[in-house]
DOTORGU-912179 format. One record per residue (C-alpha): x, y, z. Coordinates in steps of 0.02 Angstrom, whole numbers, plus 50000, padded with zeros to 5 digits. Example, Ala and Ser with C-alpha at 12.3 -4.5 7.8 and 13.67 -1.06 7.14 Angstrom:
506154977550390/506844994750357/
This chain:
554325038259301/554325050559450/553865044359623/551975041959636/551035058759618/550435066459775/548605069659720/547245058159701/546345058659535/544725066959554/543055063059478/542955079559380/544825076659318/544465060759232/542665055059214/541875056659040/543295066858975/543565058258809/542345057758660/541965042458569/543355036658457/542105025158357/542195036658197/544085034458184/544625023658041/545515007358077/547275011058135/548645008358016/550565005058061/551555020458075/552795010857970/551645010257819/552425015557655/552025034157614/552305041857782/553745053757749/554095058857925/555655048657994/555215052658168/553425049658171/553705033658080/554575026758240/553515035558377/552645020558431/554025007358415/554845005258592/556054990058624/555914989758813/554434994058932/554315010859005/553165021759108/552885040259114/551625051459197/551065070159155/549785082459246/549195099859210/547985109259098/546185102759105/545995110758943/547105097158873/546285082358973/545025075558833/546485075858714/547655067358836/546465055058906/545985048558725/547695049158654/548635040858799/547365026058785/547585024558594/549485025558610/549635012358732/548505001358622/549835003158481/551385000558594/551324986358707/552934992258799/552245009358841/551305013058999/550675030959026/549965034159188/548185042859183/548425060759153/547975072059294/546975087259251/547485097959395/547665114659302/549035123959214/549695131459363/549885115659457/550625107759301/551995120159300/552325117759484/552445098559458/553725099159313/554755111959404/554825101459557/555055085659453/553545077859517/552975072159341/553835068359176/552895083059087/551775097259145/550395102559043/549995122059027/548975132058907/550175146158933/552025143758902/552955144659061/553885160359100/555405164259209/554335172859335/553295156359347/554875146159389/555465158859514/553865157759605/553745137959600/555545131559611/556245123259761/557285135659880/558985139159800/558595130159638/558895145359529/558145136659378/558125145259205/556715144759076/558085139058954/558215122459047/556395117858987/555625114158822/553825118658784/553045107658655/551245112958565/550245098258578/548395105358550/547385119258478/545685123658548/544425136958589/543595144258751/541705144858736/540595155758841/539165145358891/537645150758989/536125143959079/534625157059051/532975149859111/531575150558980/532755154758840/532395143758688/533825131758640/533565138458465/534195156258522/536075158958525/536505173958617/537665187358551/539035193758674/540515205858660/542175206958752/541515223858835/539835215958901/540795200258956/542115212059052/540655220759135/539795205159181/541275198359266/541665214759355/539945214859426/539265230059326/538075219659236/537065209259344/535485202859265/535075195159108/533905207659045/535165221759062/534985233858923/536685231258856/536415211958830/534625215958755/535485228458634/536475214058562/534945202758554/533575212758476/531945202958485/532515189658615/531575190658787/532685190158928/532215185959099/532445199159251/533605185959324/535235187459423/536805182459326/537905169859421/539645172159369/540765155859359/542565155459343/544035145459383/544565143359561/546225137059520/547755143659432/547095141259246/547765142959062/545965143959013/545825159459133/547305166459049/546555163358871/544935171958924/545605186159013/546935189258871/545445190158750/544515203058870/546105214158883/546455212858696/544635216358632/543995227758776/545575235558851/544645251158911/543385239359019/544545226059059/546175234759110/547015221459202/548375210459114/547965193059067/548265180759210/548165162259264/547615168159436/545795165059502/544745180359465/543885190659594/541935187559570/540425197959592/539375191859744/538635174459715/539925170459591/540545152159586/542415147059584/542475127959542/544125119459501/544545113959328/543645115559156/542585100659205/541945108859369/541545125859275/540535115459146/539515106559285/539255123359384/538575131659225/537485116459179/536725115359357/536475132959405/535045143859332/535665160459278/537455155059267/538785160559136/540545154359117/542045151059007/542565132958967/543705124358836/542555119758690/542775100658711/541865101858878/540425109858785/540395094958673/540495083258816/539055090958914/537415091658808/536625104258927/537995117158873/537855113458689/536205123158679/536855137558763/538495144258694/538655161758652/539155169358479/540585181758524/540935197958420/542655195858332/543915208758272/543095209558099/541435214158175/540585196358153/539695186958289/540495168758285/540145153958383/541645141058431/541795127358313/543295117258242/543155128658087/543035145358175/544525140258291/545635135558137/545205151258049/545845161158198/547425151058208/547735152358016/547715171458040/549355171358150/550465156358101/552045163758180/551845155358348/553235151458478/553365148658665/553695167058688/552395172958561/550915161758586/549335173358589/548155170858457/546625178858531/545515191758444/546295187958266/545585196458110/544425186757986/542525186157958/542425167558015/543735168358158/543145163158327/544105176158442/544465166258598/545765153358552/547315146058609/548675132058603/549055120058746/550875115158783/551765101558865/553335105858957/554785094658993/556585096859047/557815100058907/559055088458982/557975072959028/557745070059223/557155052459186/558175036759128/558445036158942/557225022758909/555695032758992/556465049258913/556325040258747/554475035758779/554175053058829/554785061758678/554085048058564/552365050458645/552395068758632/553005069058454/551635056858407/550315066658500/550785082858415/550765075958231/549375069958119/549695054358031/549985051557842/549945037257728/548635028757827/549345031057998/548415039158140/549265051458256/548755061258404/548125075958304/546885064258211/546175060458387/546195078058433/544975081758293/543805067958375/543845077358536/543295095658474/545115101658453/545865108158291/547315098458216/548905108258240/549415116958082/550845109457989/552135123458047/551605120858222/551845100758202/553565105358130/553925116758279/553465101958396/554795090358329/556035104158312/555785107458502/555835089058553/557485086658447/558315097658580/557935085558723/559555076158775/559765061258886/561065057859010/562515055458885/562065072158806/561285063458652/559745067458564/558275056858625/557065058058485/557855048058342/557435043458163/557495023858199/556805013058326/557685015858497/557335014258683/
């Protein structure tokens, strides 16, 4: 494991970020007959003790927190230090500077990201890193409108959302919002815009959607950078901070990863239906997120956008989240083995009675990775080599 991480774990980063696992079936051994995956079979088998640590995307935190606890319960030799939900941008910085064993980001790292984060004179290349898909989720638009019945789900479009975030629509009873919600009495109350104050992959997915679905209104390119908000806007840190500010601020609206809506009961009754590319208003759900992903199966670390996909049932604000590691392991072979085993287990669903990380993802409001994306994860991890230039992920028990 790297030297002790330099940040303390905040309450918003770790508190209450995993849904109950009580509904999971009793765990079966990954060695149970019927599991055809030779890598997954050995993913929780480690001969010697090892410790690893990761940090980054808060989009992925509910998945990481639940999965890490489950993985460690199945492999007594594995220790995974509590995942630090510090945001995608910081996750990229930490892996580039070798402060953690993996960084989490909802946007695969590009060369320009490395150039801005690497130590002076390092001259790293994006080809020195591997980017592993580990989760699939949606970004919900949550609101807190006083007096609005919990039975009412507001309809919103990319154009209206862009106008709200640009400060062109400032009250809830604006005619543009009323036109989308016939018969709904909306208050003459100021809209409080909430957005991430840190470098955020969730912000990238949200602004990618605005740019794709309403390019004439949202003319700027998608970005992880904090948004410039209208007067009175709020810029909390992380998805948990956004969720808390929306829930506690009358008049607020914000974008937040779907799991955080499930985790916060105050948001569940105030989540918008968003107009999709096929002209249908769709709410975030595991079904609508899966429908969107199925519309574009050809995903890679260089072609990763799945926002605004066609399909009547497709939710339009959807994305993958990724784990970034060094292609040539920067840790000793034993810890490197644990790292690739954990990430392979995390990115796969169990078969033959076994439970994998994607089974747990389903319990956290994520959508299990499609089969081809699970295969992409293993293919990517097989490129990771240890100190003797050998593959670290093996089809047998090794440490």
